[in-house]
N, C-alpha and C positions, 0 to 999 in steps of 0.2 A: 688686660686685653690679651696678652700672650697666653695666660692660663686658660682663658675661654677658647682661644684658637686651638691650644693643645688638646683640650677636652673634646672639641669638635672632631679633631683628627682621630682621637681614640674611639669615639662613637662610630665614625665612618669605618674604622679598621675592624671593629667588632662586627658590624653588619656585612662587611666584605667577607670576613671569615665564615660567617653564617651562610652566605650565599654561594661560597665556592663549590660545595658539593652539589648544589642545585644546578649551577651553570655547567659543570663538567659532566654531570650524569646524563644518560639518555632519559628522555622525558615524556604529560597529557593534560585534561581540561580543568583549569583553575576556576573554582567557583561554580562549576557546572556539574561535576560528577557527584554521584551519591556515595554515601559511606555507610558501612555496617561495622559496628564494634560491639564487643561484649565480653563476657566472662564464661568460661567452661568450668563447671564444678560437678561434684557427685552429689548424691542425695543427702550427705552429711554436711554439705556446703564447703567441703575441702576442694581446693583448686586442682585442676587437672592440666599440668603443663604438657606441651607437645601434642595436643589433640589436633587431628587433621580437620581442617575446615575447607570444604569444596563448595564453591558458589557457581551456579550454572545459569546463564541467560536462557530462558525457555525458547525465545524466538531464534537465536543464533547458535545455541549450544556452545558458545564461547565460555571457557572455564576460568575461574580465579581460585587459586589454591594458596592457603596460608596455614600457619600453625599457631596454637596458643603459646604464649611465652611463659616465663617462670612464675608469673603472677596469675596464670590462667587466662590472660587477656589476648584477644585476637583483634585484628583490624583489617578491613578491606576498604581502602579509602578512594578508589578510582573506578567506580562502577557506573556504566551508562544507565540512565533511567530505563526501566522496563520491569518485567515480571521474572522472578528468579526462584530457583530451588536451592536450598542450603542443606548440606549433609555434613554432620559432625561425627567423627569416629575417634575412638581411643581403645587401646588393648584392654580386654576384660570388661568392656562396657558395650551396651546395646547402641546401635547406630540411631542417631536422632536426625530426622528429616523434616524440614519445613518447606511446604510447597506454596506456590502462588503468592509469594511475598512481593508486593509492589514497591518499587523504589522510584521516588519522584526526583526531579532535578534538584540538585544541591541538598537533598535530604540527609539527615544524620540520624540513623536508627540505632538505638541501643537494644541489642538482642542477646540475652543470656541463655545458655543451655545448661540443663541439669541432666547428666547422663546416669542411667540406671545400670547396676551391675548385670552382666550377662555376656553373651557371645556377640562379637561384632556382626555376625551374620543375621542376628535378630535386629529388627528395626522398628522404630516408632515414628509414624508419619502424622504431622499436624498441618492443618490448613492455616496458612499465614495471611489470607486475604483480609481486607479490612483496613481501617485507618490506624496508623501508628502514631502515637503521641511523641512530640519532641521532648526528650528527657536529657538532652545534651547541653543546650545553651539557652539564652534568653531572647534570641532573635524573634522579631515579629515578621511573619511572612505568610503568604497565601500561594498555593499551587493550583494552577488550572491545567488539568490533564487533557490528553488527546481526545478523550470521549466528549468532554465539554466543548473543546475547540471545534470538533467536527459537527456537533449538533446544534449549538446555539445560533440564533439569528444574529450575525455579525454584519452590520451595515458597512458596505464597501469591502467586506472580507479583510478588515483591518483590525488591529488588536486593541484599539483604544477602549472599546466596550469591555474587553476582558480585563484590562488593567484596572479599571475603576471598580471591579468586583472586590478588590482588596480594600479593607477598611482604611480610611485615612487618605485615599487617593481620589483626587478631584480633577476633572477637566475644566479649565478656566480659560478666559480669553487670551489668545496668542496673537502676536504681531505677524506671524506667518512662518512657513516652513523654513527652518534653519535660522530664522531671525531671533526667535525667543522660544522657550518651551511652552507646552500646553498642559502639563500635569503638575499640580501642586501636591506634594506628599507630606502629610503631617506638618503643615504650616511652612514648608520650605519653599523658596523661590522656584520658579518653573525651570530655571537653568541649572538646578542642583541635582538632577537625576542622572543616573549612569546606566547605559544599556550595553549588554554583552550578548553576543551570539557565539555559542560553542566556546565560551570562556575568553573571548577577546572583545575589545572595545568596538561598539557600533556608534559611538558619539562622533560622527563625522558629517554633520549637517551644515556645512558652510554655504550660506547664501546671504545676500545683502538684505538690508532692511528696506521698508517701503520708501524711505527718503534717499536711498542709494548708498548709505553708509554700511559699514560692516555689521553683520549680525553676530549674536552670541555663538553661533556655530563655528565661527572662525577659530575660537579658542577651544573647540571640542566640548562644548556645553550642551549641544542638542543632538538628537539622533539623526542618522542619515536616512530621512524619509524620501518618498517619491515626490514628484511635483504636485501631486494632489494631497500630500500630507498623509498618505497611507503608509503602512509598514511592510509592503511587499519587498521593498529594497533591503529590509533587515532579514526577513524570511517570510516566504509565502505560507499561508495557513496550511496548505497541503504538505509542505515540507517541514512543519513544526511538530516535534514530539510533544513538548509541553513547555510551560514557562512558570517561573516563580517570581513573585513580587515581594522583595524583602524591604520592609518599610521603616524599621526602627531597631536600634541597639543591636546591630549585626556585629559579627566577630571581626577580628583584626584582618582577616583575609579579604574583607570587602572594604571599599573606600573610594578615594579620589574625589568623591562628592558626598555631601551629607544627606542628600535626598533619597529617593527610592532607588533600589538596585534591581533592575529588571533583567533577569537571566533567561535567555531563550536557548533551548536545545533542539538541534535539527534531527531529522529522522535518518535512521540507517536502514539498509536492506536486511533481510532475514533469509532463512533457509527455504522459504517459500516465495514464489513470485507473486507480487501483489501490484495492483495498479488501479488507476481511475481515469475517466475521461468525463469532463463536466462542461456545462454551459448554463450561466445564470443570465436571465433576461429581465429587463425593466423597460416600461413604456409609460409615458404620462397618461395614456388612456386608462390605466389602472389606478391612477393616483388622485388624491384630493387636491384642490386648488390651494395655493398659499393664502394665508389669512390676509396679507397685505395687498394681494391682487384685487381683493374686494374692498378693503378699507380705503385705499387711496384712489379708487376708480369707481365711478358711477356711470353706467353699470359696470360690474366687475369685468376685468379683462380676462381673456382666456389664459389657461395655463401655458407656461413656457415649455418648449419641447424638451422631453427627456427620452433619451435612447441609451440603453446600456447593453453591451454584450461582453460578459466576463467568462472566458473560456480557458480550458487548459487540461492538464492531466499529469499523472505521476506514474512511475514504474520503478519498482525496487525488487531486489532479490540477491541471489549469490551469483558471482561471475563464473560462467561456465563456457569454456571454449572447447568444443568437441575435439577429442583426440589430442588436445594440447594441455588443458588445465581445467581442473574441477575445484572451484573455490568453496564448496559446501563446508560449513563450519569454520571457514577461514577468511574469505574475501567477499565483501558485499558492496552493493551499489544502491544508490537511491537518486533518481532524477525527477525533477519537477519543473513544470512550465505553467505560467499563467499569463494570459493576455487580456487587456481591458480596452474596449472602445466605448467612449462615453461622450454623449452630448449632454452637458451639464446645465440645468436651468438656474437662473438667479431671479428671484421674484421681483415684482414691481416695488419701487421705493421712491420716496420723494427726494428730488435733487433741486439744485438751482443752476441756471445757465444765464448767459448774457441775454437780456431782453431784446426784442426787435428794435426798440428805440435806440438802445446802446450800440447795437451792431451798425445801424444806419447812420448814426451821428458821431461815432468815434472817428478820430483822424484816420486817413487812409492807411498809414503805416501800421495801425493797430487792427484794422478790420480783418486781415487774414488770421490773426491770432484769436480774435473773438469768434470768427466763423468756424473754428475748430471744435466748438461745442455743439451738441445737438440743438435743434431749433424748437423753441416752445411757442405754443399758440396762446398761452395764458397771458394775462395782463402783467404789466410792469409792477413790481412790488414797491415802487417808489425809490429804488436805489440802483436802478439799472439792471436788476436781476429779475428773472421770472421763474416760477416753479415749473418743474418738469418731472413727469412720472413715467417710468418705463421699466421693463424687465427684459431679459435676453437669455439666450442659450449659447454655449461655447463648447468646442471640442477638447477632449483630453484623451490620453492613451498611456498604457503601461505594458511593457513586455518584460517579465522577470523569469529567469531560468536559473537552475542550480543543479549541481551534481556533487554527490558525496561518495567517497570510496573509503571503506574500512577494511583493514587487514590485520589478522592475528597471526604473528609469527609463532607464538607459543603462549602458554598460560602466563608468561612473565613479560612479554613485550608485544604491544599492539600499537598501530598507527592509524591515522586517518587523514584525509585531505578533502577540502570542500572549495568549490569555485561557484560564484554567483555573479550574474550580470543583470542589472535592472535599469534599463533606459526608460524614461518617462517624460511626458510633456503635458502641459496644461495651458489653457488660454482663458483669460478673464478680462473684464473691462474695469478700468479705473473708476472707483466709486465717485470721484469728484469730477469726472468727465467720461461719460460712457462712450465717447468717440475715441478714447484711448484704449488700444488693445495691448494687454500685457501677456506676452508669450514666454513661458518658462520651460527650459529643458534641463533635466537632472539625470545624470547617468552614474550609477554606483556600481563598482566592480570590486569584488573581494576574493582573496585567496587566503585560506586558513589551513595550516598544517599542524598536526598534533601527534604526540606519542605518549604512551603510558608504559612505565617500566617498573617491574617488581624487582628491586635489587636483592633483597633478602626477605624472609617472612616478616621482618620488622621494619623494612624500609621500602618506600615507594616514592616514585617521582612522576609528576605530571608537567607537561610542557605544551605551550601554544606559540605559534608564530603566525602573524597576520600582516598582509599588505592590503590596504583598501584605497581606492581612488574614488573621488566624488567630483564630477565635472558639472559645473553650473553655468548656464547661459540664459540671459533674458534679453528680450527686445521689447521696447515700448514705442509703439507707432500709432499714428492717427488714421482713422478711416471715416467713411461717410455715414456712420450710424446716426439715426434721427435727423437726417438732413444736414449734418455737418459737412463742411468743406475742409478736407485735411490740409494742414499746413505743409508746404514744401520746404524742408529744412535747408535744402541747397540754396533757397532764395534768401536766407537769413545771412546778413553780412558776416564774413569771417568764420562761419561754422562749417564743419565737415561732417561726413557720415557717422564718424565715431565720437562726435561732440555731444554734449548734453545741453538740453534746454528745458527750463522750468518757467511756466507762466502762471502767476497767482492773481486771482481776485480775492484779496485777503480780508474779506468781511462777510458777514451773515453766515451762510453755510459753506463758505470757502471753496468755490469752484476753481479748479486748477488742473493742469496736466504736466507730466514730466516725461520728456523724451530722453531716456537714459539707457542706451545699450550697454550691457555689462557681461563679463565672463570671469569666472574664477575657478580654480581647481584646488582641491585639498588632497593631500597624500598622507596616509598613516602607515607607520611601522609600529607594531605592537608585539612585544615579547613578554610572555607570562610563564612563570614556572613556580611550582610548589613541591617541596620535598617534605615527606611525612615519615616520622620515626616513632615507633611504639617503644616506650620505655616503662616497664612495669604497668601501673594503672594510668599512665599518661600517654596521650596521643599528641605528639609535638609536630607542629607545622612551621616551616620556614618558607617564605615566598618573596618573589620579586616581580614587579610589573613595570616595564619600561615602555613608554609611548612617545613617539616623535611625530608631530604634525607639521606639515609644511603647506602653507596656504599662499597661493599666487593669485593676483588679480591685476588686470589691465585697467589702469586709471585713465580718466578722460583727459585729452590734451586741452580741451576748453569746456567750460561749463558756464552758461549764462542764465541767471535767475532774475526775472523781473516780477515785481509785485506792486499792487495798487490797493490802497486802503479805502477808496471811496469811488463813487460814480464820477464825481467832479474831476478827480485826478485822471481817470480814464478818458473823459471827454476832452481834457486838455493835453493828454499824453504827457503829463508830468508824473513820471513814475515815482512812487514813494520810496523806491529803492531798486537799483539794478546792481546785482553782484556778479562780478566776472572772475572766474578762477582759471588758472593755468597750472598744469601738472606735467612734469617731465620725467618722472620715474614710475616704475611699476612695483607692486608689492610682492615680496616673497618672505613672509613671516614664518619663523620656526618656533614651535612650542614644544619644549622637552618636559616630560613628566616622569618622575621615578618614584616608585613606592616599594618599601620593604616591610615585611611583617614577620613577627614571631607569635605563635599561638599555641596554647596548651589546653587540651580538653582532658580534665582530670576526673576520673571516676572515683570519687572519694570513698563511697561505699555503695551498697546495693540501691540506695535511695537517692543519694546526693551526687550531683555532677557539677563541677565548676568549669567554666570556660573563661580564660583570661589571656590577654596578649597585648601587644603594642604594635602600632603601625607608624611608620615614618614616611612623611610626604615631602618630596622635594619638587617644588614648582617654581622655577626661576621665571623672571619676566622673559617674554619672547624677544628674539632679535631678528634682524633681516639677513638673509643668506648672502645678499649682495652688498652688505655694508650700509644699507639705507634705513637703519633703525630710526624711527621718528624721534624728534626732540621731546624732552619733558622739561620740568621746572627744577630749579635748584633747591627750593624750600617752599613751605606753605604756611609758615608761622606769621608772616607779615606780607599781606598782599600788596601793600604799598611799595614794596621793594622787590617783589618776586621777579625773577627773570629766567631765561632759558639756562638749563644745565649744559655743560660742554657736550659737543657732538661726540657720539660714539660710546657714551656710557650707557649703563642699563637703565630701563625705564623706572625701575625701583630696585632696591638692594635685595639680594637673595637671602631668605631666612632658612637656616639649617636646623632649626630646633622644633619643627612641627611634629612632635611625637604625640600620638593619639592612643591613650590606653583604653582598653575595653575590659569589662567584667560582666559575667553572667552566671547565674545559678539556676539549676533546675532540681526540684525536690519531688520525688515520686511519693505522694501521700498514700496512694493505693495502686496496686499493680494487677488487680484482678482482670481476667479476660473480659473485655467489653465493659468494664466498670472502672477503668484506671482514672486516677486524678493526679495532675501535675501542677505544682506551683512554680512559677518562674519569675525572676526579677533580674534586671540588668541595667547597666549604665555605661556610657562611653563618650568619648570625645571624637568628633568627626570634622575634618577640614574640607574646605572647598579649594579649587585651584586659584581663584581670584583673578583669572585672566580673561574674563568675558569681554572686557572693554579695551583690551590691550592694543588692538589694531586701529583704533579710532584716529590715532595721530597721523596716519598716512594722509589724512585730509586736512592737515594743519600746517603750521609754520615749518619752513624748510623744505617741504615737499610740494607746497602749493603756493603759487603766486596769486595775489588777490587785489582787486580794487573795487570800491563801492562808488556808484554814481547816484546822486540824489537829486530828483527834480528833472533829470534828463529824459529825453524821448527814448522809447523802446521800439525796436531793438537798437543796440549800439551800432555805431558805424565801425568800419574796419580800422579807422584811425584811433578810435576810442579803445578798441580791443588791443591794438598794438601798444597802447600806452600802459596796459596792465603789466606790472613788473614780473620778471621771472621769479621762480621760487627762491627765497633767500631767508636768512635768519637774522637780518640786521634790525636793530631797534630804531624807531618804534615798529613793532611787528605789524605787517600789513595784512595779516590773516589770523584767524583764531588759533590759540594755542590749546593743544590737548595735553594736559599735564597729569602727573600722578604723584601722590605723596611719595617722596624718596624712601620713606620707611613703610610703604604699604605692606600690609601683612595679609596672610590668607584668612578669609572668613572662617569661623568655626562654629560648631553647634554642640552643645551638651544635650544628650538624649538620655532619657531614663523611662523604664516601664515596669509594671508589675502585672502578672497575669495568672489566671487559673484556667486550666483546660480540663474538661471532663468528658470521658467516654460516655455516650448514651447508647449502649450496645456496641457491637463490633464495627458497625458501618457508619456511625455518627459521632460527631464531637461538637461540644459547645465551648467556645473560647470567649472569656471576658477579660478585657485588657485595659489598663490605664496607661496611656502614652503621653509623654510630655517632652518639651524641648525648650532650650534657651539658646538663641543664635546671637552671636556677637561679631563685631568688626565686619558687618555686611557692607558691600560696596555701595557707594553713593557717587553720583556724578552731578555736580551743580555747575551752573554758568555764573561767572563773576565778571564784573567790569572793573578791573584794577585802575583804569584811567580815572574813574570817579574818585578814587582814593589818592590821586596825585601821582600815580606810577607813570613815569615817562616812557617806560618800555611798551606801553599799550596805548592804542588810540580808540576813540569811540566806535562802537560797533564790532570791534575785533577783540573780544574778551578772552576769558580763560575757562575752558571746560576742565574741571578739576575732579579727579577720582580719588576718594578717600575711604576710610573705614568707619564712617560715622553712624551707620544704622544698626539697629538691633531688632530682635523679634522674639516673641514668646508664644508658646502653643501648649494647650492641654486638651485632652480628649478622653472620652470613654468609648471603647470600641468593642462591639459584640459580633461574633461570627458563629453561625451554625453551618456545619458542612456535613454532607452525606455523600458517601461514595456510591457508585451504581450498585443497587441491590433491589431485587424484585422489580426491576424495570424503572426505578425512580432514582434520580440523582439531583442534588440541590446544593446551593450555596446562598445563604442569606447573610447580609452584612449591614450593620447599622453603626453610624458614627455620630456622636455628639462632640462638637469641638468648638473651641474659641481661639482665634488667632489674632494677636495684636502685634503691630510694628509701627515704626515711624517712616518706613518706605518699603514698598512691596516689589520694587523693580531694580534691576541692575543698571537701567538706562537713565537718561537725564531726568532729574526731578527738580521741582521748584523750591521745596522746603522739606525739612524734617518735622513731622507732626505725628505724635502718638495717636493711634486710633485703630479701629478694626482693619485688618489686612484687606487688600483688594480681593483676596480669595477666602474671606472669612464666611464660610457657609456653615451654619450652626448645626443643621440636621441633614443627614445624608443616609438614605436607605437604598441598598442595591440588592437585587435578587436575580438568580439564574436557576432555572428549573428545567428538567428534562424527564419526560414520562413516556414509557413504552406501553401503549394501551394493551392490556391483557386480553386474551380470548382463546377459547378452545371449543371448536365446533365439530360435530360429527358430520354435518352436511358439507361436502367438499366445496360447493358453490358459496355457502356462507363463510366457510373458512377462507376461501380465496378473497372474498370481498371485504372481510372485517378484520383479518389478521394483519400484522406488520405495520400498524399505524402508530405514530408517535407524535407527541406535542412537546414543543420547547418554548420557553418564555424567558425574556430578559426585561426586567422591570427596574426603572430608575425613578426615584422621587427625592428631591432635595429642596431645601429652602433657598431663599433669594441671595444673590450676590449684592454687595454694597454698591451704592451710587455716591460718587463724590461730587457734591454740588459746589460750584465756584462762581465767582463774579467776574474778576478780571485778572490779567497777568501783566506784570510790569517789572521794572528793574529798580531795586532799592538803592537810592543815591547814597545812603549811609554805608552800606556794606558792599555795594556793587554786585549783589546777588540777585538772580532772577527770582521773583516772588509770584506765587500762585495764591490769590486771595480767596478765602472763603467768606461768605456773607454772615450776617447775624441771623440767628434763629428766632423768629417771632412766635413765642409760645402761646400767644392768644389765638393763633390760627392752627388748625389741625395739619399734620404733616402730609396727609393724603386726602384727596377729595374725590367725589364721584363725578365722572365725566362720561356721558353716554356715548360719545364718539371716540373716546380713547380706548386703546386695547384693554380688555377685561373691565372696562368702565372705570378704571382707577388711574389717577396720575398724581405725581408729587405736586403739592399745592404751591403755586408761585407766590401766594401771599404768606407762606410760612417762612420765607427768606427775604432779607432786605440787605442791599449793599451797604457797607459801613464806610463812611467817609470821615476824615479828620476835619479840623476847623478850617483848613485851607481848601477843602473840597476834594482832596486826594483820597483815593480808595485805600483802605487799610484792612487788616485781618479782622474778621468778625469772630463770633463765638460759636458758630455752627459746628466747627471742627471738621476733620477729615472723615469721609465716608459716612455722612450723617443720615443717609436715607438708604432704602433698600429697593431693589427692582422686583422681579417676579420669580416665583418658585418655578421649578421644572419637573414635570411629571410625564413619563412616557413608558409605554409598554410595547415591546416588540414580540411577535409570535411567529412560530414556524409550525406548519403541519407537514409531516413526513410520511411517506409510504414506500416501503421496500417491496420490490417484485423479485423474489429469488428465482433464478433460472435453474440453479443447481446448488450444491453445497458451498461453492466458492464464487459463483458468478451471480450478479443481480443488478437491478436497475432501481435507483432511488429517485422518487419525485419529491420536490420540495416546493411549497408555497409559503412565502414569507411576507409579513406585513410589519413595517416599521412605523411606530406611532399608530398602532392599529385603531385606537379610539379617536385619532385626529385631534388630540388635545393641544391647543396652541401654547407654546412656551415662548415668551418674549425676551428680547435681549437688550440691545443698546437703547439708552434713554437720553434725550436732550437734557444735559445736566448743567448748561450754562444759562445764567439769568439773561444773557444777551439773546437767547433764542426766542424771546417774546412769548407768544401764545403757544408755541410748541414745547416750551419748557415743561419737563416732568413727564412727557409722553414717550412711550416706546416707539421706535421707528424701524426696528428689524425683529425678526424672530431670533431665538437663541442660537440656532444653527448658523446664522450669518454673523452673529457677534463673536462666537468663539474663535473663529479663524483657525489657521493651521490646517487641520483636516478640511477637505472640501465640504461645503455646507450641506450638500445632499447626503453626506454620510455622517453628519453630526447629530447629536441630540438636539431636539427642538424644531425639526422641520415638520412639514405637513405629512399626512399619511402617504406612504409609498409602498407599492407592492413589487414583489420579485418572485419569479418562478424559475425552477431549475430542474435539470435532469443530470444524474450522475451514474455512469456505468462503473461498477466496482468488481474487481476479481482478485 
């Protein structure tokens, strides 16, 4: 034991020594800057040491100077994305100049120079435009440049549509903004992605789940999006230079999560003043009606109102204060503002509400609670409920602004600073009670500072410092929608304005409402630094990334939950359960994360490059800043004896041995101009933080007092509320325990890939890639009832939510990408992915069982395309020239196969293990899986006769043979189009008109399906479009909605 501890200290000591020069040096953008490296030789391939290499940014004229070392190698590791000129000089050799070399975000370009004998005054100039192949490492990534960002039809002016252009990236159903992620990358869970803006973390999306508990964003696992789920709070489209999606086998400088690494670079000013002013308008008069507005209504109801006004502008240039300061070539600024005013439609959908009979015959004490649902004119379904169909529109808004300042002190030292402020709000109605209004306010503020320092021609340092705040507030209130009579909370005994109330009719389609006012705030401090050292043919990098998240939330003093399982219990007001919670503390959880890495990029010879390194991840369990760290359990090996661990200890033991090695190789088979071929292969180990569920315990034992009332009348009396005990940890525990395996470990993924990339001319490349992964120790959270095992510390109904490392996943895919940079007016990116994802649990949140099967996001075929075409035209007639020139067409096409559907029969608690069980039925192979139904969406539904509930000899439901995710939903096909026309007023000033159509062919894509056998005749039918199912991003901006049109004007100068 002592030996292992001594070894751990030595490892930490080595990393400390490696990071010392990083911390003490002046410092710029980790993971965001581009790099150029290469060798300078003469025509006989002899190296030329001491050659001068001068790199100049065309837009700002900012210079970067270095020299080749004793091995002829040079390195420029900290360049902003842009277009550059490179000049190489050496005595007795002609000067070599490469012009128009484009550097993308985080690109690593290998560029060798061969100098010819002659005078320095003589020069050879080469055009460097075109796509440059990655010959440095084996990372799998896709870059979307500013040209594409500006031109493509982006619904909601948000980046989700751009992110899915990268092979292996899928938008899948989300529980909501900040609650869970919405992108699955190469089979990873949706909370496994990492977003950075200008090199610092943007994973600061803390918001609560739909049930009121903490979401994954509390642990820094989701991006800080707006209240509508859009990305303006990360960076507005007009302030974005470009972004890179790195999806597999990335080098040691990337990490913290094993999923996609999405890097955004913001725009800087230049030596010319540029700006825009724009307005994007939408109105339902231009749109098609939603499919379900006709399907669920005869005759079809009118479209819900849609009004959008998206406006703003930008201004960038150099800072010039007359007679005081001229910042040309030195000091630049870029300002951006975007405002959105939206009335957002939600189409008609089938719901259930209390019937007129139930409202009139329920006891008087319950009638105000039943009256808080909309009124239905349809007949009683025989269970006290009636169908109700309606749609609605609700307001939302965004105001996002940012300013960035860049300054170059010299060729060796540059700094920048950026501030952004993105308040947003949205309003929606609760799907289980349209009379409940859910209002959300999210305000994200960021300050980022950075510096780049060239210490010597062989040493460079980059530094970032960031402070981000994310404030979240939500209110859930009742109004008179659909004839509802809103409940007056002050009339409920014992409750106050900040108390919570939940009222469930827990059967059939589960109508219920939740009155839960909440607020939380998240604060991030992120320090990132990378030190680069050129040593012979090696480019060495050492880096540190420290992040500290502090999440605060006000917990409710009282929370009353009443639920009924049948009409009879409502009519008698004998509640099947009333749960009353008391809480006396507030949350202030602290999440510290530290990462260190060492990376070597070795140019072995002219053809072969190796990239290898190791990353160390330290992610201890969070603690409470006020000493209120929740309880956990002492062990998990015997649930019959499990009890609380002593107060004040960590939720789980910290692991200090999370070392993640990475290895990649790139071999240049052919290096001809426009015909290059590169083979790449790589593998690596990637850790997750494992903290997505760490804040759940704030709603459990020790922080919450609880009492359950069975068969009592709802609501409780003041005396009954007073009888609820104060929070305590005395056995038997009177509230659920949220426990963690004391030896919980960070989930990890092994990734590997092999690729061939081929130049098809100078402007086009074709990439064919095999990408695979194996994920292990994934988080699972199960509910157990230890009292059924004879454990005296637990009582019936108050069980154990236990988080462990029991799940695993496997993924393999073939990914093909064709990319063409802008040339002759045409730019394009086509991506196809065939993939297969298997796991035994696809979520970090509570599951019922582990069962191997297709992942929830197992989409087998996925095709994505983005195309931009400037219509050519040369006309002698000035009138024809004015009418027909300057037109452009842009398209965004998405086509993918169906998501799985998990068919189940019942949910119960296993008396043998005390675990919650989600039962699947038997599959009856004598009946087809799908049948034709003329009234179902697309005429197809999952066949109810294809499944049968399986019971044992005692008539109790048991697990059948159908398995998990045994059926499929519907494919999703959509084409978005833009028609653009520029009206140039002069060489620098013009006006652009845009007409955009989202889902131009109005192809319906269906989403959620009734997947429970208890749904009766509705089983197997879709009840929403895909846009409503996906969640997260507002449904109007999602894939799968009805056709929607947008027109815009943009003044640019």
